[in-house]
C-alpha positions in Angstrom: -4.9 -125.0 -37.0 -2.2 -124.8 -34.4 -1.5 -121.3 -33.0 -4.7 -119.7 -34.1 -6.5 -118.2 -31.1 -10.0 -119.4 -30.4 -12.4 -116.8 -28.9 -10.9 -113.5 -28.0 -14.4 -112.4 -27.1 -13.6 -110.3 -24.0 -11.2 -108.3 -26.1 -13.7 -108.0 -28.9 -16.3 -106.9 -26.5 -14.1 -104.1 -25.2 -13.0 -102.9 -28.7 -16.6 -103.1 -30.0 -17.9 -101.1 -27.0 -15.2 -98.4 -27.7 -15.9 -98.6 -31.4 -12.3 -99.4 -32.1 -13.1 -102.5 -34.3 -15.9 -102.9 -36.8 -16.3 -106.1 -38.8 -12.9 -107.4 -37.9 -11.2 -104.2 -39.0 -9.4 -102.1 -36.4 -9.6 -98.3 -36.5 -5.9 -97.6 -36.1 -6.2 -93.8 -35.7 -8.9 -94.1 -33.1 -7.0 -96.9 -31.3 -3.9 -94.7 -31.1 -6.0 -91.8 -29.9 -7.5 -93.8 -27.0 -4.2 -95.4 -26.0 -2.4 -92.1 -26.0 -5.2 -90.4 -24.1 -4.9 -93.0 -21.4 -1.2 -91.9 -20.9 -1.7 -88.1 -21.1 -1.0 -87.7 -17.3 2.2 -89.7 -17.6 4.2 -88.1 -20.4 7.1 -90.5 -20.1 4.8 -93.2 -21.3 3.6 -91.4 -24.4 6.4 -92.4 -26.8 6.5 -95.9 -25.3 2.7 -96.3 -26.0 3.0 -94.9 -29.5 6.0 -97.0 -30.5 4.5 -100.1 -28.9 1.2 -99.6 -30.7 3.1 -99.2 -34.0 4.9 -102.5 -33.2 1.6 -104.3 -32.4 0.0 -103.1 -35.7 3.0 -104.2 -37.6 2.8 -107.6 -35.9 -0.9 -107.8 -36.8 -0.1 -107.0 -40.4 2.6 -109.7 -40.5 0.1 -112.2 -39.1 -2.9 -111.1 -41.0 -3.6 -114.5 -42.7 -3.4 -116.3 -39.3 -5.6 -113.7 -37.6 -8.2 -113.9 -40.5 -8.1 -117.7 -40.3 -8.9 -117.5 -36.6 -12.0 -115.5 -37.3 -13.2 -118.2 -39.7 -12.9 -121.1 -37.3 -15.9 -123.3 -36.8 -17.1 -123.7 -33.2 -15.7 -126.9 -31.6 -18.7 -127.4 -29.4 -22.4 -126.3 -29.4 -22.7 -122.8 -28.2 -19.1 -121.8 -28.7 -18.8 -118.3 -30.0 -15.9 -117.5 -32.3 -14.8 -113.9 -32.1 -12.4 -112.1 -34.4 -8.9 -112.4 -33.0 -7.6 -108.9 -34.0 -8.9 -107.3 -30.8 -7.2 -110.0 -28.6 -4.0 -109.7 -30.6 -3.7 -106.0 -30.2 -4.6 -106.0 -26.5 -2.3 -108.9 -25.7 0.5 -107.4 -27.7 0.2 -104.1 -25.9 0.0 -105.6 -22.5 3.0 -107.9 -23.0 5.2 -105.3 -24.7 4.3 -102.4 -22.3 5.3 -104.5 -19.3 8.7 -105.2 -20.9 9.2 -101.5 -21.6 8.2 -100.2 -18.1 10.6 -97.3 -17.3 13.1 -98.1 -14.7 12.0 -95.2 -12.5 8.5 -96.7 -12.4 9.2 -100.4 -12.0 9.3 -101.4 -8.3 12.6 -103.2 -8.1 12.4 -103.3 -4.3 9.2 -105.2 -4.5 9.9 -109.0 -4.5 6.6 -109.8 -6.2 7.3 -107.4 -9.0 10.8 -108.9 -9.6 9.3 -112.4 -9.6 6.8 -111.3 -12.1 9.4 -109.7 -14.3 11.5 -112.9 -14.2 8.5 -115.0 -15.1 7.5 -112.6 -17.8 11.0 -112.7 -19.4 10.6 -116.5 -19.8 7.1 -116.3 -21.4 7.0 -117.8 -24.9 4.3 -115.3 -25.9 6.7 -112.3 -25.4 
């Protein structure tokens, strides 16, 4: 099926190790707790993190069938491991949206590499 992610094993490893996902079900309360704790020393990020996580959960809910179908894919070659895509979805979503929402006083506009990355990111179809 087109568009269904294959793999997502690095993200699954991270969410399993932190006990955020169990049997393909994400613990939303614990996920929010960990993401917000990572921002506690940067209070300007707290509402951004909370709102973005809510957006990513809503996106996951809207794409539930596709995400579940990705978890049921058969390996395309011997030894391929198929991991549940929910972890990859949440982590990718957070990374992409958080970059877009970087507060202006934090983003380094005087850094040419940062500006190039922002321009490239704006054109990304995964945004």
